[in-house]
All heavy atoms as an XYZ file, in Angstrom:
451
protein
N       0.856     -1.173      0.000
C       0.000      0.000      0.000
C       0.895      1.228      0.000
O       1.804      1.343      0.806
C      -0.897     -0.034      1.230
C      -1.807      1.147      1.337
S      -3.026      0.876      2.619
C      -4.464      0.776      1.624
N       0.637      2.161     -0.887
C       1.468      3.354     -0.968
C       0.900      4.457     -0.085
O      -0.291      4.510      0.204
C       1.587      3.833     -2.400
C       0.297      4.353     -2.987
C       0.526      4.860     -4.391
C      -0.740      5.536     -4.868
N      -0.554      6.179     -6.130
N       1.782      5.343      0.338
C       1.366      6.468      1.169
C       0.787      7.567      0.292
O       1.336      7.891     -0.752
C       2.553      7.017      1.959
C       3.034      6.036      3.015
O       2.193      5.279      3.524
O       4.242      6.051      3.320
N      -0.319      8.155      0.747
C      -0.941      9.247      0.014
C      -0.440     10.573      0.570
O      -0.333     10.749      1.776
C      -2.463      9.168      0.159
O      -3.056     10.259     -0.488
N      -0.118     11.500     -0.308
C       0.350     12.814      0.113
C      -0.698     13.886     -0.147
O      -0.374     15.006     -0.506
C       1.654     13.158     -0.615
C       2.772     12.233     -0.270
N       3.380     12.224      0.965
C       3.378     11.260     -0.977
C       4.319     11.307      0.992
N       4.338     10.690     -0.183
N      -1.960     13.544      0.046
C      -3.055     14.487     -0.139
C      -3.263     15.219      1.180
O      -3.368     14.581      2.231
C      -4.350     13.754     -0.554
C      -5.500     14.730     -0.691
C      -4.123     13.002     -1.848
N      -3.296     16.561      1.166
C      -3.553     17.293      2.417
C      -4.888     16.875      3.035
O      -5.818     16.484      2.322
C      -3.606     18.750      1.968
C      -2.895     18.794      0.662
C      -3.093     17.450      0.040
N      -5.018     16.961      4.357
C      -6.256     16.509      5.025
C      -7.496     17.302      4.631
O      -8.599     16.841      4.811
C      -5.966     16.684      6.511
C      -4.580     17.154      6.640
C      -4.007     17.388      5.294
N      -7.319     18.495      4.096
C      -8.496     19.303      3.739
C      -9.010     19.021      2.344
O     -10.011     19.575      1.938
C      -8.143     20.799      3.841
O      -7.035     21.064      2.976
C      -7.799     21.185      5.256
N      -8.326     18.185      1.579
C      -8.733     17.892      0.215
C      -9.113     16.422      0.072
O      -8.628     15.577      0.806
C      -7.599     18.208     -0.761
C      -7.238     19.673     -0.819
C      -6.144     19.931     -1.828
O      -5.897     19.040     -2.672
O      -5.536     21.010     -1.770
N      -9.996     16.163     -0.866
C     -10.398     14.788     -1.141
C      -9.417     14.188     -2.142
O      -9.011     14.858     -3.096
C     -11.811     14.744     -1.736
C     -12.887     15.206     -0.778
S     -13.093     14.099      0.619
C     -13.709     12.654     -0.184
N      -9.036     12.951     -1.965
C      -8.147     12.327     -2.946
C      -8.897     12.057     -4.249
O     -10.130     11.928     -4.254
C      -7.745     11.022     -2.267
C      -8.821     10.748     -1.295
C      -9.354     12.067     -0.851
N      -8.206     11.998     -5.374
C      -8.888     11.707     -6.635
C      -9.465     10.288     -6.626
O      -8.900      9.380     -6.018
C      -7.783     11.856     -7.686
C      -6.509     11.699     -6.932
C      -6.766     12.181     -5.543
N     -10.574     10.127     -7.276
C     -11.265      8.841     -7.310
C     -11.016      8.203     -8.671
O     -11.059      8.867     -9.703
C     -12.774      9.046     -7.084
C     -13.498      7.721     -7.147
C     -13.018      9.734     -5.760
N     -10.781      6.918     -8.668
C     -10.573      6.225     -9.933
C     -11.864      6.210    -10.736
O     -12.935      5.932    -10.208
C     -10.115      4.791     -9.673
C      -8.710      4.690     -9.133
C      -8.279      3.242     -8.988
O      -8.777      2.404     -9.756
O      -7.465      2.983     -8.110
N     -11.764      6.519    -12.006
C     -12.928      6.477    -12.879
C     -13.748      7.750    -12.872
O     -14.716      7.848    -13.597
N     -13.394      8.714    -12.062
C     -14.149      9.952    -12.016
C     -13.735     10.856    -13.174
O     -12.563     11.096    -13.399
C     -13.908     10.672    -10.687
O     -14.561     11.910    -10.694
N     -14.707     11.358    -13.935
C     -14.410     12.243    -15.052
C     -14.713     13.697    -14.724
O     -14.421     14.587    -15.505
C     -15.234     11.841    -16.285
O     -16.626     11.916    -15.957
C     -14.863     10.447    -16.748
N     -15.317     13.957    -13.584
C     -15.714     15.314    -13.224
C     -14.587     16.017    -12.476
O     -13.884     15.420    -11.672
C     -16.970     15.280    -12.361
N     -14.444     17.290    -12.756
C     -13.498     18.117    -12.017
C     -14.191     18.632    -10.755
O     -15.415     18.735    -10.691
C     -13.064     19.310    -12.879
C     -12.210     18.922    -14.054
C     -10.819     18.445    -13.623
O     -10.281     18.994    -12.656
O     -10.304     17.527    -14.265
N     -13.385     18.980     -9.765
C     -13.937     19.547     -8.539
C     -14.528     20.919     -8.853
O     -13.951     21.694     -9.599
C     -12.857     19.662     -7.484
N     -15.680     21.198     -8.311
C     -16.312     22.494     -8.512
C     -16.815     23.023     -7.183
O     -17.101     22.258     -6.263
C     -17.462     22.403     -9.516
C     -18.568     21.505     -9.064
N     -18.498     20.148     -9.158
C     -19.760     21.774     -8.506
C     -19.610     19.609     -8.679
N     -20.379     20.589     -8.274
N     -16.921     24.330     -7.097
C     -17.368     24.960     -5.861
C     -18.888     24.931     -5.798
O     -19.559     25.270     -6.777
C     -16.866     26.395     -5.803
C     -17.093     27.049     -4.470
C     -16.425     28.411     -4.399
O     -15.850     28.871     -5.383
N     -16.484     29.039     -3.271
N     -19.417     24.528     -4.640
C     -20.861     24.485     -4.463
C     -21.392     25.897     -4.238
O     -20.806     26.687     -3.508
C     -21.222     23.613     -3.252
C     -20.945     22.145     -3.459
C     -21.914     21.503     -4.423
O     -23.069     21.951     -4.489
O     -21.509     20.571     -5.115
N     -22.515     26.212     -4.868
C     -23.149     27.499     -4.657
C     -24.086     27.405     -3.453
O     -24.672     26.352     -3.194
C     -23.948     27.906     -5.896
C     -23.125     28.113     -7.166
C     -24.058     28.370     -8.344
C     -22.163     29.259     -6.995
N     -24.263     28.501     -2.703
C     -25.187     28.459     -1.574
C     -26.622     28.297     -2.062
O     -26.944     28.629     -3.204
C     -24.980     29.810     -0.888
C     -24.420     30.691     -1.944
C     -23.630     29.801     -2.862
N     -27.478     27.789     -1.179
C     -28.879     27.564     -1.528
C     -29.568     28.857     -1.939
O     -30.250     28.920     -2.933
C     -29.627     26.927     -0.364
C     -29.231     25.479     -0.188
O     -28.730     24.878     -1.150
O     -29.446     24.957      0.907
N     -29.394     29.900     -1.116
C     -30.001     31.189     -1.444
C     -31.501     31.106     -1.425
O     -32.108     30.653     -0.474
N     -32.138     31.518     -2.485
C     -33.593     31.478     -2.577
C     -34.253     32.440     -1.614
O     -33.769     33.546     -1.373
N     -35.365     32.025     -1.065
C     -36.158     32.878     -0.180
C     -35.401     33.228      1.088
O     -35.514     34.335      1.612
C     -37.489     32.171      0.174
C     -38.284     32.974      1.169
C     -38.300     31.933     -1.077
N     -34.585     32.307      1.586
C     -33.925     32.513      2.868
C     -32.576     33.208      2.751
O     -31.839     33.317      3.713
C     -33.758     31.176      3.584
C     -35.061     30.479      3.723
C     -35.438     29.324      3.128
C     -36.188     30.901      4.494
N     -36.716     29.003      3.462
C     -37.201     29.950      4.295
C     -36.434     32.002      5.306
C     -38.447     30.076      4.909
C     -37.676     32.120      5.906
C     -38.655     31.155      5.706
N     -32.240     33.696      1.565
C     -30.954     34.352      1.390
C     -30.912     35.699      2.112
O     -29.861     36.122      2.568
C     -30.672     34.556     -0.093
C     -29.274     35.039     -0.367
C     -28.935     35.004     -1.833
O     -29.746     34.608     -2.659
N     -27.751     35.429     -2.168
N     -32.031     36.392      2.226
C     -32.087     37.693      2.893
C     -33.135     37.659      4.002
O     -34.219     38.237      3.868
C     -32.427     38.796      1.888
C     -31.450     38.872      0.763
N     -30.179     39.351      0.930
C     -31.544     38.513     -0.531
C     -29.538     39.297     -0.220
N     -30.343     38.778     -1.126
N     -32.843     37.015      5.141
C     -33.848     36.912      6.204
C     -34.195     38.252      6.839
O     -35.290     38.424      7.359
C     -33.214     35.964      7.221
C     -31.751     36.021      6.948
C     -31.608     36.322      5.487
N     -33.281     39.230      6.793
C     -33.574     40.544      7.384
C     -34.723     41.214      6.639
O     -35.530     41.942      7.240
C     -32.326     41.417      7.364
N     -34.809     40.984      5.329
C     -35.892     41.568      4.550
C     -37.241     41.019      5.007
O     -38.199     41.773      5.185
C     -35.650     41.259      3.068
C     -36.552     41.995      2.147
C     -36.428     43.282      1.748
C     -37.744     41.500      1.527
N     -37.453     43.616      0.898
C     -38.277     42.535      0.747
C     -38.400     40.282      1.551
C     -39.447     42.376      0.010
C     -39.558     40.129      0.812
C     -40.062     41.169      0.054
N     -37.320     39.711      5.192
C     -38.580     39.099      5.646
C     -38.916     39.546      7.067
O     -40.081     39.807      7.382
C     -38.500     37.569      5.582
C     -38.428     37.070      4.180
C     -37.349     36.535      3.555
C     -39.478     37.081      3.219
N     -37.661     36.208      2.262
C     -38.964     36.535      2.020
C     -40.800     37.495      3.237
C     -39.727     36.409      0.872
C     -41.561     37.356      2.088
C     -41.025     36.821      0.930
N     -37.909     39.633      7.920
C     -38.147     40.085      9.292
C     -38.658     41.518      9.306
O     -39.577     41.845     10.073
C     -36.855     39.971     10.108
C     -36.955     40.400     11.567
C     -37.948     39.517     12.311
C     -35.590     40.335     12.217
N     -38.107     42.373      8.454
C     -38.575     43.757      8.412
C     -40.023     43.826      7.926
O     -40.807     44.642      8.427
C     -37.667     44.606      7.527
O     -37.723     44.162      6.197
N     -40.403     42.979      6.971
C     -41.806     42.950      6.531
C     -42.743     42.560      7.670
O     -43.816     43.145      7.842
C     -41.978     41.961      5.378
C     -41.649     42.463      3.983
C     -41.870     41.344      2.971
C     -42.497     43.650      3.621
N     -42.334     41.584      8.471
C     -43.161     41.137      9.595
C     -43.281     42.240     10.639
O     -44.372     42.517     11.160
C     -42.576     39.841     10.195
C     -42.722     38.699      9.191
C     -43.230     39.509     11.527
C     -41.974     37.437      9.565
N     -42.175     42.910     10.948
C     -42.189     43.977     11.956
C     -43.035     45.150     11.474
O     -43.827     45.715     12.242
C     -40.741     44.424     12.281
C     -40.728     45.690     13.095
C     -40.008     43.311     13.000
N     -42.904     45.525     10.207
C     -43.713     46.632      9.671
C     -45.193     46.273      9.685
O     -46.042     47.091     10.061
C     -43.239     46.995      8.248
C     -41.863     47.652      8.318
C     -44.237     47.901      7.548
C     -41.205     47.835      6.967
N     -45.520     45.034      9.325
C     -46.918     44.605      9.359
C     -47.490     44.625     10.769
O     -48.618     45.076     10.988
N     -46.702     44.166     11.738
C     -47.165     44.178     13.130
C     -47.345     45.613     13.621
O     -48.300     45.918     14.349
C     -46.174     43.436     14.014
N     -46.450     46.509     13.222
C     -46.569     47.913     13.632
C     -47.812     48.557     13.021
O     -48.497     49.351     13.680
C     -45.316     48.679     13.229
N     -48.120     48.232     11.767
C     -49.328     48.782     11.142
C     -50.596     48.300     11.841
O     -51.535     49.073     12.056
C     -49.363     48.412      9.664
C     -48.391     49.163      8.756
C     -48.432     48.587      7.349
C     -48.725     50.633      8.741
N     -50.638     47.030     12.193
C     -51.810     46.492     12.889
C     -51.937     47.121     14.276
O     -53.036     47.496     14.708
C     -51.725     44.956     12.971
C     -51.881     44.373     11.564
C     -52.782     44.393     13.916
C     -51.625     42.889     11.473
N     -50.809     47.276     14.972
C     -50.840     47.918     16.289
C     -51.298     49.370     16.162
O     -52.083     49.856     16.986
C     -49.465     47.833     16.940
N     -50.823     50.073     15.145
C     -51.228     51.468     14.939
C     -52.724     51.568     14.674
O     -53.384     52.496     15.148
C     -50.434     52.062     13.786
N     -53.261     50.612     13.934
C     -54.697     50.607     13.661
C     -55.493     50.537     14.963
O     -56.437     51.298     15.175
C     -55.043     49.419     12.756
C     -56.509     49.193     12.585
C     -57.261     50.014     11.758
C     -57.152     48.154     13.241
C     -58.617     49.812     11.596
C     -58.511     47.941     13.096
C     -59.254     48.770     12.257
N     -55.093     49.642     15.875
C     -55.820     49.517     17.137
C     -55.589     50.720     18.039
O     -56.499     51.133     18.770
C     -55.433     48.218     17.838
C     -56.087     47.013     17.220
C     -55.344     46.130     16.449
C     -57.439     46.765     17.377
C     -55.939     45.041     15.859
C     -58.049     45.664     16.797
C     -57.285     44.801     16.034
N     -54.421     51.310     18.005
C     -54.161     52.513     18.822
C     -55.025     53.666     18.332
O     -55.617     54.405     19.140
C     -52.660     52.870     18.772
C     -51.862     51.825     19.563
C     -52.411     54.255     19.327
C     -50.366     51.944     19.423
N     -55.147     53.823     17.016
C     -56.003     54.886     16.462
C     -57.454     54.651     16.847
O     -58.179     55.599     17.178
C     -55.828     54.964     14.932
C     -56.889     55.839     14.292
C     -54.451     55.473     14.589
N     -57.893     53.418     16.845
C     -59.285     53.133     17.244
C     -59.506     53.438     18.714
O     -60.572     53.948     19.093
C     -59.611     51.661     16.973
C     -59.837     51.415     15.490
C     -60.460     50.084     15.234
N     -61.787     50.038     15.838
C     -62.485     48.919     16.043
N     -61.987     47.766     15.682
N     -63.669     48.954     16.582
N     -58.520     53.134     19.577
C     -58.672     53.422     21.007
C     -58.687     54.915     21.262
O     -59.451     55.401     22.097
C     -57.521     52.771     21.798
C     -57.644     51.273     22.051
C     -56.383     50.745     22.693
C     -58.843     50.990     22.943
N     -57.853     55.667     20.577
C     -57.814     57.129     20.751
C     -59.104     57.743     20.246
O     -59.606     58.714     20.814
C     -56.577     57.702     20.024
C     -56.612     59.225     19.990
C     -55.294     57.224     20.686
N     -59.685     57.176     19.222
C     -60.918     57.715     18.638
C     -62.149     57.485     19.496
O     -63.174     58.107     19.262
N     -62.064     56.614     20.468
C     -63.236     56.362     21.315
C     -63.351     57.468     22.275
O     -63.891     58.077     22.857
C     -63.101     55.026     22.056
C     -63.207     53.776     21.185
C     -62.960     52.536     22.036
C     -64.586     53.669     20.563
């Protein structure tokens, strides 16, 4: 058995593999910008709270 000189952070080449190593892209999608969704929720809650505050003041 021969010694492998592959650094521990890299995968050794596989026999029969024709694909080159490629960098994985992040999932992204809807959850890529969670601050945007959180701000929408906070603004919506503030609008609903303002509606009830205006109704209480109007009584």
